[in-house]
N, C-alpha and C positions, 0 to 999 in steps of 0.2 A: 247480527248479534250485538246487543248493546254493551258498551263499556264506558266506565267513568275513568278519566285520567286523574291520578293523584300523584303529583310530583313526578310526572313522566311515566308512572306505572299504571297500566291499564287494568282495571278491575271489572270483570264481567258481573252484570247484575240482571235481575228480572223483577218485574213489578206487575201487580194485578189489583183491580178494584179501585174504588174511589173513597175519599173521606180523609180523616186524620191519618197521617202516615205511621206505620209500624215497620221498623226495619229489623230483620232477623240476621244474627251473626253466628256462623256455624262453628262447630267443634273441630278439634284437630283431625279426627278421623272422618269428617264429613265434608260437605260443600253446600252450595245453595240448594241443591236437590234434597238435602236432608230435611229441609223445611217444607216439603210438599204437603204434609198433613196440615200445617199451619197456614200456608199460603192459600190453600183452597178454602179453609174455614174462615180466616180473617178477611179475605178479599170480599166477603159478603157484607162487611161492615166498615172496613178500613182500606186505605191504600197500602197494600202489603208488598214489602220489598225484601229481597234476599240477594246477597252477593257472594262471590268467591273471593276469599282472602288472597293476597299476593302469595305466590307459590302454588296456587291451585288452578291449573288450566280449566277453562280458557282465559282466566286472568293471567297476567304476565308472571314469570318466574325470574325475578332479578337474581343474578348469580353472585352477588356480594352479600355476605351475612349481615353487613352493616345496614342493609335495607330492611331488615326485619328486627322489630323490637316491640315491647308492650306499648310504649308510647305511640309507635307508628300504627299499631293495630287500632288504637283508639282514634288516631288522626284519619285513618282510612274510612272509618264510619262517617266522620265529618266530611271527608272528600266526596263520598258517594252522595250524601245529602246535599252538598253544595252543587254537585253536577246536576241534581234533579231539582234544584231551586227550592229546597225545603229548609225552612228556618228552624223548625223544631219537630221532633219525632219521638214516639215511644221506641225504645231500643231494647230488644230481647236477644240475649245471647246464651248459648250453652257451652259449658266447659271453657275451652280456650276463648270462645265467643262470649262466655259469661264474664271472664276476666276483662275482655275488651269493653263490654257494656259497663262494668263497674268503673273502669278507668275513664270511660267516656263521661260518666256522671260526675266523677271527681274533677276531671280536667275541663269539661265543657258543659257545666250545669245549665247554662242559659239555652243550650240547644236540646236539652232532654225534657220531654214531657214526662217521661218516667224511664226507669231502667228495670229490666228483669234479669236477674243473675241466677242462672239455672246450672246445677251440676258443676259449680266452680269450687276449687280448693286443692286440686291435685298439686302436690309439690309444696304445699304451705305448712307441712308438718315440721317437727323439730329436727328430723334427720335430713337436712337440706343437702348435705354432701352425697348421701346415697342417692337421693333424687337426681342430682346432677350426673352422677356416674351412670345411673340407669338410662338417663336421657341421652347421654353421649353414646352409650352402647347401642341404643335403638337407632340413633342417627347414622352411626357407622354401618349398621346392618342395612338400612335403607340404601346407602351408597354402594355397598358391596354385594347385596343379594337382590335388590330390586323390590318393587312394591308388592308383587304377588306373594313372595316368600314372607315378607314381614307381616302383611295383612293376615296370613294364616294364623300367626300367634297373637297379633295385636287385637284382632277382632274377637278373640276367645279369652280375653282377660277376665279377672275376677269380678269386674263390674259390668261385663258384657254377657256373661252366661245367663243372666236373668232374661235377656232379650231372646237368646237362642231357645230357651225353654218355653217361653210364651208364644213366640211368633217366628218360627224357623224360616218362613218365607220372607217376612220383613227383614230378618237378620241377613238372609242371603242377598237381598238387594243392598243392604248396608255394606256387606262384605265386598260385593262386586264394585260398588262405587269407590270404596277405599282402594281396592286392588288396581283400579284404573287410573289412580292419581299419579302425580309426579314424585318420584323418589327424591330427586334433588330438591324440590320445593319443600317436601316434608322434612328432610334433613336440615335444611336452612331454617325452617320454622322452629324446629326443636332447639337449635343452637342459638338463634337470635331472639326468640320469644320465650319459649318454655324455660330454658336453662337460666335466663337472666332476669326474669320478671320478679318483682318483690312478692314476698309471702303476703297472703291476705291478712295474716296476724300482725304485719308491720304497718298496716294502713289504718289502724284504729283511730288515731287522732284526726286524720283526714275524713274518715267516714262520719265521725261525730259532728263535723261541720257541714255535712252534705244535706241539703234540704230537698233534694230530688226525691219524689215518690219512688220507692224501691220495692221490688217483689223478689223474694228469694225462694227457689225451688230446688229440691233434691230428692233423690230416692233413698229409702231407708237402708238399702244395702250398698249404697255408694260410699263405702267407709272413708275414703280419703277426703270426702266433701262434707260429711255430717258436722264435724266440729266447726269447720269454717262457716257453714251455713248459720249455725247458732251464733257464732261470733258476729257475723254481719248483722243478724237480727238485733243483737244487743247494741251495736255501734251506730247503725244507720237509723236516725230518729224517725223517719217516715217509712219504715219498712214493715213488711209482713212476711211470714215464713209458712210455706207449705211443704210437708214431707209426704211423698207418695209411698204407700205401703208395698212391700215385696217388689221393690223397683231398684234397678241398677243405675247406670250412668246416663245413657242416651234416652232420657225420659220423654223427650218430645216425640220420638218414634216408637219407643217401647210402650208408652201409655198415652197415645195421642189424644184420646177423648178427655181423659182426666186433666192432661196438660192444658188443652185448649180451653176447657170450661173454667179452670182456675185462673188462667191468664185473662180470659174474657171478663170474669168478675172483677179482677184487679183493674183492667183498663177502663171498664165501665165506671168504677168508683172514682178513679182519677179524673176521667172526663167530666164527671158530675161534681167535682170538687169535694168529694166525700172521703178521700184517702188522707186522713189527718195525721198530724204529728202525734207520737205517743204521749199520753198524758203523764205529766210529772208525778201526779199522785198515784201512779201505778208502780212506782219504784220507791218504796219507803224503807226497804231493808227488812221488812217484816212480811210474813206470808199472810197475815190477817189484819194487822192494825193500820188504820189510815194515818195521815200525817198528824202529829201532835198528840197522839193518844198513847200514853205510856203509864205504867205503874198502876193499872186499874186493879 
């Protein structure tokens, strides 16, 4: 079973295919196996890699909350790439992994061929204190009740019910993987990463300086992530935005075909040098007038 060592923490990974590398970074309620529809599809064209974050066996579960942070999550991507001898990669993340992909692009732009930030934004709203309280409540329930009990309600949240309705078998696989995880690892991840990470809305100045090609994806019923997705589109100068209709949070497994095709189109454009910076003359302050045309 392959592992990469990052600062003494062993991270399980798997890889398939040949070509330019694409590394997939999973959500809080997932793991590397959550990317199965993408690994199979992209291994036909790319070197497709996925890994389990720290706290998600068979990766190590450090017992100190200080070992978990948003900065460390981005550094762990770098660590896996270093272990594999990869200088640059396309980085695709969902939710918690989307935050990690964004921070990877901001912190390590020279290592990123591109970043895909999917389903990211939870906890970035105005009521940050309620978010922290809810997060601490869930962390305590992981510790007191265990994975299976918490998975029962966490997997049925308001942005997961879309998946249940469309694909109950796929949702059951998602639930079973979540219920089999580490309660301690999930609690530490909530406290070390989720509760303390900056809001996406606090990163605007840094995003405006980021020249990494970026792709933003969200479901139109993933309410906590919609405004954050539009904000990122406006701030990242080389970004595009796709909103999948009638879709919730886990869009890579809820709508795998649409997700894969959209992501493939993006990667193909980047690899061809055709994912360009937004034109300055597309932002004139008018819905119809080009630059310099006033008072007609």
